MIMAR-92338 format. One record per residue (C-alpha): x, z, y. Coordinates in steps of 0.2 Angstrom, whole numbers, plus 2048, in hexadecimal, padded with zeros to 3 digits. Layout:
XZY ...
! end
This chain:
1444BA344 14C4C9344 1444DA345 1474DD358 13E4CB35C 1314CD350 12C4DF355 12D4DC369 1254CA368 1344C3371 1324B537A 1434AC382 13D49B38F 14449139E 15348A3A0 1604973A5 16C4903B2 16B49E3BE 16A4AA3B1 1604B83A7 1514C23AD 1474CC3A1 1364D13A7 1304E03A1 11E4E63A1 1154F83A4 10950339B 0F84FB394 0FE4E8398 1084DD38E 1154CE393 1064C3399 1054CD3A8 1144C33AF 10A4B23AE 1094AE3BF 11E4B33C2 1244A93B4 1224983B5 12C4993C7 13B4A03BE 13E4963AE 1444883B7 15348F3BE 15449F3B0 1554A43A0 1474AF39E 1454BD38F 1304C3390 12C4D0384 11E4DF37D 1214F237F 1244FC36F 10E50036D 1084F1375 0F94E8371 1024D836A 10E4E3363 10D4E9350 1054FD34E 11050133E 1214FF349 11A50D358 12651A353 11C52C35E 12953435E 13852A365 12E52336F 127534374 134532383 13952538E 14B522386 14251A377 13D50B381 14D50B38A 15650A379 14A4FA374 14F4F2384 1624F3380 15D4EE36F 1544DE374 1644DB383 16F4DC372 1664D1364 1664C4374 1774C5378 1754C738A 1834CD394 17C4D03A6 1684CE3AB 15D4D03BA 1504DD3B5 13F4DE3BB 1344ED3B4 1224F03BA 11D5023B8 12350C3A8 12F4FE3A6 1375003B6 1405123B3 14350C39F 14B4FE3A8 15550A3B2 1585163A4 15E509398 16C5033A9 1745153A9 17A515397 17E50039B 17D4FC3AD 1884EC3A7 17A4E53A0 1704E53B1 1744DD3C0 1654E23C8 1564EE3C7 1454E53CE 13A4F73CE 1264F13CE 11B5013CF 12850C3CD 12551E3CA 13152D3C4 1265393C2 1135363C4 10E54B3C5 10F5523D5 11D5613D9 12656B3E6 12955F3F3 12654F3E9 1155473E8 11553C3D9 0FF53A3DC 0FB5453CE 0F55583C9 0F755D3B8 0E55613B5 0E254D3BA 0ED5463AE 0E55523A0 0D354E3A4 0DC53C3A3 0E353C38F 0D254638D 0C9536393 0D652B388 0D3535378 0BF537378 0BC52737D 0CA51937E 0BE50B380 0B551338F 0C451B396 0CA508399 0BC5003A0 0BD50E3AF 0D150F3B0 0D24FC3B0 0CA4F93C1 0D15083C8 0E45033C4 0E04F33CA 0D84F63DB 0CA4E83D6 0B84E73D1 0B54E73BC 0AF4D33C0 0C24CE3C6 0CB4C43BD 0DC4D03BB 0D04DF3B7 0CA4D63A9 0DB4D33A3 0E24E33A5 0D34E939D 0D44DE38D 0E74E138B 0E34F438D 0D64F537F 0E14EA376 0ED4F9373 0EB506365 0E051636E 0EB521364 0FD51736A 0F551737B 0F152937D 10152E378 109520381 102528391 10753738E 11A53338D 11652A39C 10D5353A9 1175453A2 12853C3A6 1345433B3 1425383B5 14753E3C6 1575463C3 15F5363BB 15C52D3C9 16D5303D1 1745283BF 16E5163C2 17950E3CD 1744FA3C8 16B4F63DA 15C4F93DB 14B4EC3E4 13C4FA3E3 12D4F03E9 11D4FA3E8 1094F63EF 1014FF3FD 0F65053F4 0F950A3E0 0EB5173D8 0FB51B3CD 10B51C3D9 1095223EB 1145163F7 11F5273FA 1265263EA 12E5143EC 13951D3FB 13C52D3F0 1455203E4 14D5173F2 1555273FA 15A5303E8 16051F3DD 1735203D9 17750D3E1 1725003ED 15B5003F0 1504F63FB 13E4FA3FD 1304ED400 11F4F9401 1144E73FF 1024E4409 0F94E53F4 0EF4F03ED 0EF4F73DC 0FD4FD3CD 0FE4EA3C7 0FE4DE3D7 1094D13CA 0F94CF3C3 0EA4D43D0 0F44CD3E0 0FF4BF3DB 0FF4B63EB 1074C43F3 1124CB3E6 11B4B93DF 1244B73EE 12B4C83EF 12F4C93DE 1394B73DF 1414BD3ED 1464CC3E7 14E4C33D7 1574B63E0 1604BE3EE 1684D03EE 1694E03F8 1734DB408 1804E740A 
! end
């Protein structure tokens, strides 16, 4: 087993006759977040699953705080994974920060991506002049302070807010589990990198077709952000706002979200 394969718990499943699909999870989760989608893909596609560095199932010794202080470190990891597997072209489905990571990777290697399906994506979480990201700096500082002072308590409060359900729901329990699996100092570092990131200036460089998929109500990503992405990405793009709630709709509302994702995976943008 190669170092890339081992470090990211890389798995490749499915028959692959219709091409390669790469599924990339967001912050606080791991590859298990795609459990409702994978069964619908394996008959027709070669499906690549992996854990981003720092996720609970990864070896914390491999987490380089300097490398992952920017999203570029994760984009380089993604390109290394595709190289390790000999992937020459794929449909990339990225959730939350991994949507942006895929977009960044596609700037340097557009040939590797036939399309990007961006679920709950944001190029910047902080509000700015003429831009609504959803958060003020003071709110983020409070979030980081809460994570640093009592990580377990923060997980218990953040999970239902992020999912959009009560503590008893299966999706909230699942997200709480994967959040709590992350080493607290790594979780804080990753959260700071994500929430302080700003890739707006790079969006025009993304030329691969992008399918932007978003919940109507999302604590982390206001619905106006999907329209901002649509207007500023450099290639063809399409937006679909789903009647779902929460930042992890593939976990909390699979009946709504899985058919939408499958449609965007299987059909290209009509130009």
